[in-house]
C-alpha positions in Angstrom: 0.0 0.0 0.0 1.2 3.5 -0.7 0.3 5.4 2.4 0.9 8.8 0.7 -1.7 8.2 -2.1 -5.0 10.0 -2.0 -8.0 7.8 -1.3 -9.3 8.8 -4.7 -12.9 8.6 -6.0 -14.9 5.6 -5.1 -18.5 5.1 -6.1 -19.4 2.8 -3.2 -21.2 4.4 -0.3 -20.3 1.7 2.2 -18.7 3.2 5.3 -17.9 1.9 8.8 -15.9 2.9 11.8 -13.7 -0.2 11.9 -13.1 -2.9 9.3 -11.7 -6.1 10.7 -10.0 -8.2 8.1 -9.9 -11.9 9.1 -12.4 -13.9 11.1 -10.2 -16.1 13.2 -10.2 -15.9 17.0 -8.2 -12.6 16.9 -10.6 -10.8 14.5 -13.7 -12.2 16.2 -12.6 -11.1 19.7 -11.9 -7.6 18.4 -15.2 -7.4 16.5 -17.1 -8.5 19.6 -15.4 -6.0 21.8 -16.1 -3.2 19.4 -19.7 -4.2 18.7 -20.6 -4.2 22.4 -19.2 -0.6 22.6 -21.7 0.5 20.0 -18.9 1.0 17.4 -19.9 0.4 13.8 -17.7 -2.6 12.9 -17.6 -4.9 10.0 -15.6 -8.1 9.7 -14.7 -9.8 6.5 -12.9 -13.0 5.6 -11.6 -14.3 2.2 -12.8 -17.8 2.9 -16.1 -18.7 1.2 -17.3 -20.6 4.3 -16.3 -20.7 8.0 -13.2 -22.9 8.4 -13.4 -26.2 10.3 -9.8 -26.2 11.4 -9.0 -27.2 14.9 -5.2 -26.7 14.9 -5.1 -24.4 17.9 -5.9 -26.4 21.0 -7.5 -23.7 23.1 -7.3 -20.6 25.2 -4.9 -20.2 28.1 -5.9 -18.8 31.5 -5.4 -15.1 30.4 -7.5 -15.7 27.3 -10.2 -17.4 29.3 -10.4 -14.2 31.4 -10.9 -12.2 28.2 -13.6 -14.6 27.0 -15.3 -14.4 30.4 -15.4 -10.6 30.0 -17.0 -11.0 26.6 -19.6 -13.3 28.1 -18.7 -16.5 26.3 -16.4 -18.3 28.8 -19.1 -20.7 30.0 -19.9 -21.7 26.5 -16.2 -22.3 25.7 -15.8 -24.4 28.9 -18.9 -26.5 28.1 -17.6 -27.1 24.5 -14.2 -28.3 25.6 -12.4 -30.1 28.3 -9.6 -29.7 30.8 -6.2 -30.5 29.5 -5.5 -34.2 29.7 -2.6 -36.1 31.4 0.0 -37.3 28.9 1.0 -40.9 28.3 4.4 -41.2 26.6 5.7 -44.1 24.7 9.0 -45.4 23.3 9.2 -48.2 20.8 5.4 -48.7 21.2 5.6 -49.3 24.9 4.4 -46.8 27.5 7.3 -45.4 29.5 6.0 -42.4 31.5 2.9 -40.4 32.5 2.9 -36.7 33.2 0.2 -34.2 34.2 1.7 -30.7 34.1 -1.5 -29.3 35.7 -1.6 -31.7 38.7 -0.2 -29.2 41.1 -2.3 -26.2 40.0 -5.7 -25.0 41.2 -7.7 -21.8 40.9 -6.6 -19.2 43.3 -8.4 -16.1 44.7 -6.5 -13.8 42.3 -7.0 -16.1 39.2 -10.1 -18.1 38.6 -8.5 -20.0 35.7 -5.4 -22.0 36.4 -4.9 -23.9 33.2 -5.5 -23.8 29.5 -8.7 -25.4 28.1 -8.9 -27.8 25.2 -11.5 -26.8 22.5 -11.4 -27.1 18.8 -10.6 -23.8 17.1 -13.7 -24.1 14.8 -15.9 -24.5 17.9 -14.4 -21.5 19.6 -14.9 -19.4 16.4 -18.5 -20.7 16.2 -19.1 -19.4 19.8 -17.6 -16.0 19.0 -19.6 -15.7 15.8 -22.8 -16.4 17.7 -21.9 -13.7 20.3 -21.1 -11.3 17.5 -24.4 -12.0 15.7 -26.1 -11.1 19.0 -24.9 -7.5 18.4 -26.3 -7.6 14.8 -22.9 -8.2 13.2 -22.1 -11.1 10.9 -18.9 -12.2 9.2 -18.9 -11.3 5.6 -17.4 -14.3 3.9 -15.8 -14.5 0.5 -14.5 -10.9 0.6 -10.8 -10.6 -0.2 -9.0 -7.3 0.3 -6.9 -6.4 -2.7 -6.0 -2.8 -2.1 -5.8 -0.2 0.7 -5.3 3.5 0.4 -5.3 6.2 3.0 -4.8 9.9 2.9 -1.9 11.4 5.0 -4.0 14.5 5.6 -6.1 15.3 8.5 -9.8 16.0 7.9 -10.7 19.5 6.8 -12.5 21.8 9.3 -15.8 21.1 7.5 -15.2 17.4 7.8 -14.3 17.7 11.5 -17.4 19.8 12.0 -19.5 17.1 10.4 -18.0 14.5 12.8 -18.8 16.7 15.7 -22.4 17.2 14.7 -22.8 13.5 14.2 -22.3 12.8 17.9 -19.9 10.6 19.8 -22.0 7.5 19.9 -23.5 7.4 16.4 -22.9 4.5 14.2 -21.2 5.2 10.8 -24.5 4.5 8.9 -26.2 7.4 10.8 -23.5 10.0 10.0 -23.7 12.6 7.2 -22.2 11.8 3.8 -19.6 14.6 4.4 -18.4 12.5 7.4 -18.2 9.4 5.2 -16.0 11.2 2.8 -13.7 12.1 5.7 -13.0 8.4 6.4 -9.3 7.9 6.0 -9.0 4.4 4.6 -10.5 3.0 1.4 -10.5 -0.8 1.2 -11.0 -2.4 -2.2 -12.2 -6.0 -2.4 -11.9 -8.5 -5.3 -14.6 -8.0 -7.8 -17.8 -9.9 -7.6 -19.2 -12.3 -10.2 -20.1 -9.5 -12.5 -16.5 -8.3 -12.5 -17.2 -5.1 -10.6 -15.0 -3.8 -7.8 -16.4 -3.2 -4.4 -15.0 -0.7 -2.0 -15.6 0.4 1.6 -14.5 3.4 3.6 -13.4 2.9 7.2 -11.9 5.1 9.8 -9.7 2.3 10.9 -8.7 -1.1 9.5 -7.3 -4.0 11.5 -5.5 -6.8 9.7 -6.2 -10.1 11.6 -5.7 -12.1 8.5 -3.0 -14.5 9.5 0.7 -15.1 8.7 0.2 -14.5 5.0 -1.7 -11.3 5.7 -2.8 -9.4 2.7 -3.2 -6.3 4.8 0.5 -6.4 6.0 1.7 -7.0 2.4 -0.4 -4.1 1.1 1.1 -1.9 3.8 4.6 -2.9 2.8 5.5 -3.8 6.4 8.4 -6.2 6.8 7.9 -9.6 8.4 11.5 -10.6 9.4 12.5 -13.8 11.0 13.2 -17.4 10.2 11.5 -20.5 8.8 13.1 -23.8 9.9 12.8 -26.2 7.0 14.3 -28.9 9.2 11.6 -28.6 11.9 8.5 -30.0 10.1 5.3 -31.6 11.3 2.3 -32.9 9.6 -1.1 -32.3 11.2 -4.7 -33.1 10.7 -8.0 -34.0 12.3 -8.6 -37.8 12.2 -11.1 -40.3 13.4 -10.1 -43.6 15.1 -12.1 -46.7 15.6 -13.9 -46.6 18.9 -11.8 -48.0 21.8 -8.6 -47.8 19.7 -7.1 -45.6 22.5 -8.1 -44.3 25.9 -9.7 -40.8 25.3 -8.8 -39.7 28.8 -5.1 -39.3 27.8 -3.0 -37.4 25.4 -0.9 -40.1 23.7 2.7 -39.3 22.6 5.1 -41.7 20.8 8.6 -40.3 20.5 11.1 -42.6 18.7 14.5 -42.0 17.2 13.1 -42.0 13.7 10.0 -39.9 14.3 6.9 -39.2 16.4 3.2 -39.4 16.5 0.9 -37.5 18.9 -2.8 -38.1 19.3 -5.0 -35.9 21.5 -8.8 -36.4 21.7 -10.9 -33.5 20.3 -13.5 -32.5 22.9 -17.1 -32.6 21.8 -16.4 -35.5 19.4 -16.9 -39.2 20.0 -14.0 -40.5 17.8 -12.2 -37.3 16.7 -8.5 -36.8 17.5 -5.8 -34.2 16.8 -3.1 -35.9 14.8 0.5 -34.5 14.8 3.5 -36.4 13.6 7.0 -36.2 12.1 6.4 -36.4 8.3 7.2 -39.3 6.0 10.3 -38.6 3.9 11.4 -39.5 0.4 14.7 -41.2 -0.5 16.5 -37.9 -0.3 15.2 -37.1 3.1 12.7 -34.5 2.0 9.3 -34.4 3.8 6.4 -35.7 1.9 3.0 -34.0 1.8 0.5 -35.4 4.3 -2.1 -37.9 3.1 -4.6 -40.1 4.8 -2.7 -43.2 3.8 0.5 -41.6 5.0 -1.1 -41.0 8.4 -2.1 -44.7 8.5 1.5 -45.8 7.8 2.8 -43.4 10.5 0.2 -44.7 13.0 1.1 -48.3 12.4 4.8 -47.7 12.5 5.0 -45.8 15.7 2.0 -47.0 17.7 1.5 -50.6 16.7 -2.2 -50.0 16.0 -3.4 -51.2 12.6 -3.5 -48.5 10.0 -7.1 -49.3 9.4 -7.9 -48.0 12.9 -7.6 -44.5 11.4 -10.9 -44.3 9.6 -10.9 -40.7 8.4 -8.4 -37.9 8.0 -9.1 -34.3 7.0 -7.7 -30.8 7.3 -4.3 -32.1 6.5 -1.4 -29.6 6.6 2.3 -29.3 6.9 3.6 -27.1 9.7 7.1 -25.6 9.6 8.5 -23.7 12.6 8.2 -20.0 11.8 9.5 -17.3 14.1 8.6 -13.9 12.6 7.4 -10.4 13.7 6.3 -7.4 11.8 8.5 -4.3 11.8 5.6 -2.3 13.2 2.0 -3.0 14.2 0.6 0.3 12.8 0.7 2.3 9.6 -1.5 5.4 9.9 -5.0 4.2 10.4 -4.3 0.5 9.8 -3.2 -1.9 12.5 -2.0 -5.5 12.6 -2.9 -8.1 15.2 -2.4 -11.8 15.8 -0.5 -13.9 13.3 -0.5 -11.0 10.8 1.8 -9.2 13.3 3.8 -12.2 14.8 4.1 -15.9 14.4 5.5 -18.2 17.0 6.9 -21.7 17.4 4.0 -24.0 18.3 5.4 -25.0 21.7 3.4 -23.5 24.6 0.3 -22.8 22.5 0.7 -19.1 22.6 0.0 -18.2 19.0 -3.8 -17.9 19.1 -3.6 -16.6 22.7 -1.3 -13.8 21.9 -3.6 -12.7 19.1 -6.7 -12.7 21.4 -4.8 -10.6 23.8 -3.7 -8.2 21.0 -7.4 -7.7 20.2 -8.4 -7.1 23.8 -5.7 -4.4 24.1 -6.7 -2.6 20.9 -10.5 -2.8 21.2 -11.0 -0.5 24.1 -8.6 2.1 22.7 -10.3 2.2 19.3 -13.6 2.4 21.2 -12.6 5.4 23.3 -11.1 7.3 20.4 -14.0 6.7 18.1 -16.5 7.7 20.8 -14.6 11.0 21.0 -13.6 10.6 24.6 -9.9 9.9 24.2 -7.3 11.6 22.1 -6.2 9.6 19.0 -2.7 9.4 20.5 -4.1 6.7 22.8 -3.9 4.4 19.8 -0.1 4.8 19.8 0.0 2.7 23.0 -1.2 -0.4 21.2 2.1 -0.9 19.4 4.0 0.5 22.4 2.5 -2.3 24.6 2.0 -5.2 22.3 5.1 -5.2 20.1 7.4 -5.9 23.1 5.1 -8.6 24.4 5.2 -10.2 21.0 9.0 -10.1 20.9 9.2 -11.7 24.3 6.6 -14.3 23.3 8.7 -15.2 20.3 11.6 -15.8 22.7 9.5 -17.8 25.1 8.0 -20.1 22.5 11.4 -20.7 20.8 12.9 -21.5 24.2 10.1 -23.9 25.0 10.5 -25.6 21.6 14.2 -26.1 22.2 13.4 -27.6 25.6 10.8 -29.9 24.2 13.0 -31.1 21.3 15.8 -31.8 23.8 13.4 -33.7 26.2 11.9 -36.0 23.6 15.3 -37.3 22.7 15.2 -39.2 26.0 12.6 -41.9 26.8 9.9 -40.4 28.9 10.3 -36.9 27.5 7.2 -35.2 26.0 5.1 -32.1 25.4 4.9 -31.3 29.1 8.3 -29.7 28.7 6.6 -26.9 26.7 4.3 -26.0 29.5 5.4 -23.5 32.2 3.9 -20.8 34.4 5.0 -18.4 31.6 2.5 -19.9 29.2 -0.6 -19.0 31.2 -0.3 -15.4 30.1 -1.2 -14.2 33.6 2.2 -12.6 34.2 2.2 -10.4 31.1 1.9 -6.7 31.9 3.0 -3.3 30.6 5.0 -1.6 33.3 7.1 0.2 30.7 4.0 1.7 29.0 3.2 5.4 29.0 -0.2 4.3 30.3 1.4 2.9 33.4 0.9 6.1 35.2 2.6 5.6 38.6 5.6 3.4 37.9 6.3 3.8 41.6 8.8 1.0 42.0 11.4 2.9 40.0 13.7 5.8 40.7 13.3 8.7 38.2 15.2 8.2 35.0 16.2 4.6 35.5 15.4 1.5 33.6 12.9 -1.0 35.0 14.2 -3.6 37.4 13.5 -7.4 37.2 9.9 -6.8 38.4 9.2 -4.8 35.2 9.5 -7.9 33.0 6.2 -9.3 31.8 7.1 -12.6 33.4 8.1 -11.1 36.7 5.4 -12.9 38.6 7.0 -16.2 37.6 10.6 -15.2 36.9 11.5 -12.5 39.5 15.2 -12.9 38.9 15.0 -11.9 35.2 16.9 -8.8 34.2 15.1 -6.2 32.1 17.3 -5.6 29.1 17.9 -2.3 27.4 16.6 -2.9 23.9 13.9 -4.9 22.1 15.5 -7.3 19.8 14.0 -8.4 16.5 13.6 -12.2 15.9 16.6 -12.0 13.5 18.8 -11.0 16.4 19.2 -7.3 15.4 18.0 -4.6 17.7 14.4 -3.8 16.9 14.0 -0.3 15.4 11.5 0.6 18.1 14.1 0.3 20.9 14.1 3.4 23.0 15.5 4.7 26.3 13.0 4.2 29.1 11.0 7.4 29.9 11.0 9.2 33.2 9.5 7.0 35.8 8.5 9.4 38.7 5.3 8.9 40.5 2.8 11.7 39.8 2.9 12.6 43.4 6.5 11.8 43.9 5.6 9.3 46.6 7.1 5.8 45.9 5.4 2.6 46.8 7.2 -0.7 47.3 6.7 -3.7 45.1 5.3 -5.8 47.9 2.4 -3.5 48.4 0.5 -5.0 45.5 0.3 -4.8 41.7 2.1 -1.9 40.0 0.7 0.2 37.1 0.8 -2.0 34.0 0.3 -5.3 35.8 -2.7 -7.5 35.2 -5.3 -6.5 37.8 -5.7 -9.5 40.2 -9.1 -11.1 40.7 -10.6 -11.7 44.1 -13.8 -13.3 45.4 -16.1 -10.9 47.3 -19.8 -10.2 48.0 -22.0 -7.8 46.2 -23.0 -5.2 48.8 -26.3 -4.5 47.3 -27.6 -8.1 46.7 -25.5 -10.2 49.1 -24.6 -12.5 46.2 -21.1 -13.8 45.7 -19.1 -12.2 42.9 -15.5 -11.5 41.9 -13.6 -8.4 41.0 -13.2 -9.5 37.4 -17.0 -9.6 37.2 -17.0 -6.0 38.4 -14.5 -5.1 35.7 -16.5 -7.0 33.0 -17.7 -4.8 30.1 -16.2 -2.0 28.2 -15.4 0.4 31.1 -12.5 1.6 33.2 -13.1 0.7 36.8 -12.1 2.9 39.8 -11.6 0.8 42.9 -11.7 2.5 46.2 -10.2 0.9 49.3 -10.7 2.5 52.7 -12.9 5.4 53.9 -10.6 8.0 52.4 -11.5 6.8 48.9 -15.1 7.9 49.0 -14.5 11.5 47.8 -12.6 10.3 44.7 -15.3 7.7 43.9 -18.0 10.3 44.2 -16.2 12.7 41.9 -15.5 10.0 39.3 -19.2 8.9 39.4 -20.5 12.4 39.1 -18.1 13.3 36.3 -18.4 10.2 34.1 -21.5 8.3 35.2 -22.2 5.9 32.3 -19.6 7.3 29.9 -16.9 4.7 30.1 -16.1 4.7 33.8 -17.6 2.7 36.7 -16.7 3.1 40.4 -16.5 0.3 43.0 -16.0 0.8 46.7 -14.3 -2.2 48.3 -15.3 -2.6 51.9 -13.4 -4.6 54.5 -15.5 -7.2 56.3 -15.5 -5.2 59.5 -15.8 -1.7 57.9 -18.8 0.5 58.7 -20.6 1.0 55.4 -22.9 3.8 56.6 -25.2 5.2 53.9 -24.6 4.6 50.2 -22.3 7.1 48.6 -23.0 8.8 45.3 -20.6 6.4 43.6 -22.5 3.3 44.8 -25.7 1.7 43.6 -28.8 0.9 45.4 -30.0 -2.7 45.9 -32.5 -2.3 43.0 -29.7 -1.1 40.8 -27.5 -4.0 41.9 -30.1 -6.5 41.0 -30.5 -4.9 37.6 -26.8 -5.1 37.0 -26.7 -8.7 38.1 -29.4 -9.5 35.6 -27.4 -7.7 32.9 -24.5 -10.0 33.6 -26.5 -13.2 33.7 -28.0 -12.3 30.3 -24.7 -11.3 28.8 -25.3 -7.6 28.6 -22.2 -5.7 29.4 -20.7 -2.2 28.9 -22.7 0.2 26.8 -25.8 -2.0 27.0 -25.6 -2.7 30.7 -27.1 -0.9 33.7 -25.6 1.1 36.6 -21.9 2.1 36.4 -21.3 2.1 40.1 -21.2 -0.7 42.8 -19.9 -1.7 46.1 -18.5 -5.0 47.2 -17.5 -6.5 50.6 -14.1 -8.1 50.8 -15.4 -10.7 53.3 -12.2 -12.8 53.4 -9.7 -10.1 52.7 -8.6 -11.5 49.4 -9.0 -8.2 47.6 -6.9 -6.3 50.2 -4.3 -9.0 50.0 -4.2 -9.0 46.2 -3.9 -5.2 46.0 -1.7 -4.7 49.0 -4.1 -2.2 50.6 -4.0 -3.8 54.0 -0.3 -3.0 54.3 -0.9 0.5 53.0 -3.7 1.1 55.6 -1.5 -0.1 58.4 1.4 2.1 57.3 -0.9 5.2 57.1 -2.4 4.4 60.5 1.1 4.1 62.1 2.0 7.5 60.6 -1.1 9.1 62.1 -3.1 9.3 58.9 -6.0 7.4 60.3 -6.6 10.0 63.0 -8.7 12.1 60.6 -9.7 9.3 58.3 -9.1 11.7 55.3 -6.0 9.9 54.0 -6.9 6.3 54.8 -7.3 4.4 51.6 -6.0 3.6 48.1 -7.4 4.2 44.7 -6.7 1.7 41.9 -7.7 2.6 38.3 -8.2 -0.6 36.3 -8.2 -0.3 32.5 -10.9 -2.0 30.4 -8.4 -4.7 29.5 -7.9 -5.6 33.2 -4.6 -4.0 33.7 -3.8 -1.5 36.4 -3.5 2.0 35.0 -2.9 4.0 38.2 -2.4 3.1 41.9 -2.2 6.1 44.3 -3.1 7.0 47.9 -6.8 8.0 48.3 -6.0 11.7 48.8 -4.3 12.0 45.4 -7.5 13.0 43.5 -5.6 15.1 41.0 -3.7 12.0 39.6 -6.9 10.1 39.3 -8.6 13.0 37.6 -5.8 13.4 35.1 -5.5 9.8 34.3 -9.3 9.4 33.7 -9.2 12.5 31.5 -6.5 10.9 29.4 -8.5 7.8 28.8 -12.1 9.2 28.8 -12.0 12.9 28.4 -13.6 15.3 30.8 -16.8 13.5 31.3 -20.5 14.5 30.7 -20.0 18.3 30.7 -17.3 18.7 28.0 -17.0 15.6 25.8 -14.8 16.2 22.8 -16.1 15.7 19.3 -15.9 12.2 17.8 -12.5 11.0 16.7 -10.4 13.1 14.3 -7.4 12.1 12.3 -4.1 11.6 14.0 -1.8 10.7 11.2 1.8 10.1 11.8 4.7 9.4 9.6 4.9 5.7 8.8 8.4 5.5 10.2 7.6 7.2 13.5 7.5 4.7 16.4 6.2 5.2 20.0 8.8 6.7 22.3 8.2 4.3 25.2 8.7 0.8 23.7 11.3 -0.7 26.0 13.0 -4.0 26.5 11.0 -7.0 27.5 13.0 -9.8 25.9 15.3 -12.1 27.9 18.6 -10.8 29.0 
């Protein structure tokens, strides 16, 4: 794509806020997140029919939290199964069993402790159904063949048209002048009559896989390596009933190859089949066939080849480790495999894409609603590009460990699974949206706790540059920005999560209804949440509720079990409102379509205080005399819509809370800015705060 070309004259009148290209898990999660925000979104896929692939084995714990937020986790859990113990063989004989999840269990701060097995086609089916509930359906058989965008900002007349249209209006309701102001024109392959079809979109997101047409049209590099010597054939197969125990993941690793068979949940005789390929006389891998699968099955397992009754979706997998040079060009973004592809070990490919989408969705929503400045979109690449770089390292490391393990009898795929692969430790402490960064001295680089994996690898050093998969320093490497707390008052790392970290979950009780709930249920839906701990937090919660109400911000007072609640504050809801909100959640209504934006919960067992370190803060303030007046006692935690801590400050620091919310959501009811305007930047300008998150 030539980013400097004018959009030109297009006869089509189709227009939308966001066009999502690619209807795999990444694109569907993004479309669902945007649709529930009231954003005019369309999603297209070049395939003529929904694919039936099941190659990705399922969401990890962090992705399950995202799916829970979108209201589909229960359906995903019902459609799949818990990961299975592994039975490993050598020379057709069982030699070892392993259950990598045997020692794990849900904890107060994380309701999901393990990945979940579910066929990818079934996950996509669930997400498509959720999206259809918002009136959006995947447009199949639409192939993007050209993208053009203007480098110029809208004219004053165009900007005025956007302002008159209103922050929440869908693209179809906006004047034609506003449609002409759309910055991206997308051209699709002609229909059967040979005509070209085009669509205007304010933003385009390429979620169209490793061979992304969007990325290629943008001219963005996709550097890395393809290992031709690391090849695997894959497919979905059916085995005769009782051929193998479906309660196990069977793995045969021999000196001359391997076969792995895992039951596909929701099927009676379906299995995921993965194997080292057959090879010709010159050692070159042969293309997969049903008969070839039967020969591999008989050779390694001792089962008769006829036990494999059907094979479909056959493919050859080569280890690819690649990452895009950048994740944004003007108004076009890349997410998922279009931006990065990983070694298969650890199962992080699909999951990293889902988490890309969850990071980008709320930012697009706030900008398009006119509440946030377009510069907020710069933080998508700032945050997700370093995570992708680190994930490439992690999956490559896990692949090396697995290949080493299977050389020995008893080694297997359990070597690929570590605490790192849950996704729960990934955060953005280096981000410009990590407003306090209180664990640092001004002007210094992050310490080991800044690493996305710090929860599981506290001894890791935070390196100074992001390295590209090829080994060269990534062009986005920068010096870390100033890291002073807005108030200048540092907190210590043992007081709870820092800005940028994933916000912990915690079981608690809904103060209005007495029903059990969790903090992540409070966070659910497309809003920022302001948590208030301690009596000193009431004034800040009241101000946030009065300023923002239902425009993207909810407040939640977290009471200790023995704390006097008194009368409901302005930022809290009545019992009637609480019951209405509970009904919203039961019926899947979240965010823009849900009810009251404020709530109160009781931390009956102290899990929330422990997770957020507020008990230690309160004791420290009390010992310093702060509790004498009660004015200072408490902590405010601002949780972003993607469940990451944005700001964590003492309760008397209302100014920092006010400024942070203004950055994400504008000034509230009284002075909402006009809907999104152009924020074009030079294609070679990168965010200033992308820092190192790869291994040292």
